[in-house]
C-alpha positions in Angstrom: -27.1 -5.0 12.5 -26.3 -4.0 16.1 -25.9 -0.5 17.3 -22.2 -1.0 17.5 -22.1 -2.2 13.9 -24.1 0.8 12.7 -21.8 3.2 14.5 -18.8 1.6 13.0 -20.3 1.7 9.5 -21.2 5.3 9.9 -17.7 6.1 11.1 -16.2 4.2 8.2 -18.4 6.1 5.7 -17.4 9.4 7.3 -13.7 8.5 7.1 -14.0 7.6 3.5 -16.1 10.7 2.6 -13.5 13.1 4.1 -10.6 11.4 2.4 -12.4 11.3 -1.0 -13.2 15.0 -0.7 -9.6 15.8 0.2 -8.1 13.7 -2.6 -10.4 15.3 -5.2 -9.2 18.8 -4.0 -5.6 17.7 -3.9 -5.7 16.3 -7.5 -7.5 19.5 -8.7 -5.2 22.1 -7.1 -2.2 20.4 -5.6 -1.6 19.2 -2.0 0.1 22.3 -0.8 -2.5 24.7 -2.2 -5.5 23.2 -0.3 -6.1 23.9 3.4 -7.5 21.6 5.9 -10.4 24.1 6.4 -11.2 23.7 2.7 -11.3 20.0 3.0 -13.5 20.1 6.0 -15.9 22.4 4.2 -16.0 20.2 1.1 -16.7 17.1 3.3 -19.3 19.0 5.3 -17.6 18.4 8.7 -16.0 20.6 11.2 -12.2 20.9 11.5 -12.2 19.2 15.0 -14.2 16.3 13.5 -11.7 16.0 10.6 -8.8 15.9 13.0 -10.5 13.2 15.0 -10.4 11.0 11.9 -7.1 12.2 10.4 -4.4 13.5 12.8 -2.3 15.1 10.0 -3.1 16.7 6.7 -1.0 14.1 4.9 -3.1 11.3 6.3 -6.1 12.6 4.3 -4.3 11.6 1.1 -2.8 8.4 2.4 -6.1 6.8 3.5 -5.8 4.3 0.7 -2.5 3.1 1.9 -3.8 2.8 5.5 -6.2 0.1 4.2 -3.2 -2.0 3.2 -1.1 -1.4 6.3 -1.5 -4.8 7.8 -2.3 -6.7 4.5 0.9 -8.7 4.4 0.6 -9.7 8.0 -3.0 -10.8 7.4 -1.9 -12.8 4.4 0.8 -14.6 6.3 -1.6 -15.5 9.2 -4.2 -16.8 6.8 -1.6 -18.8 5.0 -0.3 -20.3 8.2 -3.8 -21.5 9.1 -3.9 -23.2 5.6 -0.5 -24.7 6.2 1.3 -22.5 3.7 4.8 -21.0 4.1 4.9 -17.2 4.4 6.8 -16.6 1.2 4.6 -19.0 -0.8 1.4 -17.3 0.4 2.8 -13.7 -0.1 4.0 -14.6 -3.6 0.6 -16.0 -4.5 -1.1 -12.9 -3.1 1.1 -10.5 -5.1 0.6 -12.5 -8.3 -3.2 -12.4 -7.7 -2.8 -8.6 -7.3 -1.0 -8.3 -10.6 -3.7 -10.3 -12.4 -6.4 -8.1 -10.9 -4.4 -4.9 -11.8 -4.5 -3.9 -8.1 -3.0 -0.4 -7.7 -0.9 -1.6 -4.7 1.2 -3.7 -7.2 1.9 -0.7 -9.4 0.4 -2.6 -12.4 -2.6 -0.4 -12.9 -3.0 2.2 -15.8 -6.3 3.6 -14.7 -6.1 7.3 -15.2 -7.4 8.2 -11.7 -4.9 5.8 -10.1 -2.0 7.3 -12.1 -3.1 10.8 -11.1 -3.2 9.9 -7.5 0.3 8.3 -7.7 1.7 11.4 -9.4 0.3 13.4 -6.4 1.8 11.1 -3.9 5.3 10.7 -5.4 5.4 14.4 -6.6 4.7 15.8 -3.1 7.7 15.4 -0.7 5.6 15.6 2.5 3.3 12.9 1.3 6.1 10.6 0.3 7.8 11.2 3.6 4.5 10.4 5.5 4.2 7.2 3.4 7.3 5.9 5.1 5.4 6.0 8.4 2.8 3.7 7.0 5.5 1.4 5.5 7.3 1.2 8.9 4.0 0.2 10.6 3.3 -2.4 7.8 6.8 -3.8 8.2 6.3 -4.0 12.0 3.0 -5.8 11.6 4.6 -8.3 9.2 7.5 -8.9 11.5 5.0 -9.8 14.3 3.2 -12.2 12.0 6.5 -13.8 10.9 7.6 -14.0 14.5 4.8 -16.5 15.0 6.6 -18.7 12.5 10.3 -17.8 12.9 10.3 -16.7 16.5 10.5 -13.1 17.8 13.6 -11.2 17.3 16.1 -10.3 14.5 15.2 -13.1 12.0 11.6 -12.0 11.8 12.4 -8.3 11.6 15.0 -9.0 8.9 12.6 -11.1 6.9 9.9 -8.5 7.2 12.3 -5.8 6.0 13.5 -7.8 3.0 9.9 -8.7 2.0 8.8 -5.1 2.3 11.6 -3.9 0.1 10.9 -6.5 -2.5 7.2 -5.6 -2.7 8.0 -1.8 -2.9 10.6 -2.3 -5.6 8.3 -4.4 -7.7 5.4 -2.0 -7.4 7.5 1.1 -8.1 9.1 -0.5 -11.2 5.7 -1.4 -12.5 4.4 2.1 -11.9 7.6 3.7 -13.4 7.2 1.7 -16.6 3.6 2.8 -17.0 4.1 6.4 -15.9 7.5 7.2 -17.5 7.7 4.7 -20.4 4.1 4.9 -21.4 3.5 1.1 -21.4 0.1 -0.4 -20.7 -0.6 -2.7 -17.7 -1.6 -5.5 -20.1 1.6 -5.2 -22.1 3.7 -5.3 -18.9 1.8 -8.1 -17.2 3.9 -11.1 -18.3 7.1 -9.3 -17.5 5.8 -8.2 -14.1 4.9 -11.8 -13.2 8.4 -12.9 -14.2 10.0 -10.2 -12.1 7.8 -11.1 -9.1 8.7 -14.8 -9.4 12.4 -14.0 -9.7 12.2 -11.7 -6.7 10.5 -14.3 -4.5 13.0 -16.9 -5.7 15.8 -14.6 -4.7 14.2 -14.1 -1.3 14.2 -17.9 -0.8 17.7 -18.5 -2.1 19.6 -15.4 -1.3 21.6 -13.2 -3.7 24.9 -15.0 -3.7 24.2 -17.1 -6.8 22.0 -14.5 -8.6 23.1 -14.4 -12.3 24.4 -11.1 -13.6 23.1 -9.3 -16.6 
């Protein structure tokens, strides 16, 4: 491995170690009760080093979402290279995530994942910061779609619609596990049906969507 590769690997490991230490403290005591100084001490780094990796305290907890920030854009570009339409490849990717119980789909009943999601959605500052990540994700997707649809309003509208669909599907899966106490396995078939319906609605529009 080259010197540049080793530096990047070390940087990545430090990034993950700081975030893991922060999340462990946040889950134990609550986000607002933990200081940045305490996180730095737990991760065995200085505060200046911590802030080089994470500009805001909220980013410490949202590291896991940062990994997914350009995921939809990458999926669209990979699909285009394979000759697949954006909605087809995004649907296939989401369905694969459901089958794998990927936390990003909401269909995951792992206790640690659920605890993290409670932290996120139960802390207003974290939920607000999450929207920054979602906006960047939507912008990246719009750029990728622009390569197919052309830059401008059509690509931005499509990215916004797709982003909302993915969020609603994931939040509904999480809600049914968290609030209704259902298991991921029991919800799987219904989650697949909901995703297929959602992508069909994206393709066809809502004018002819059946009621009830």
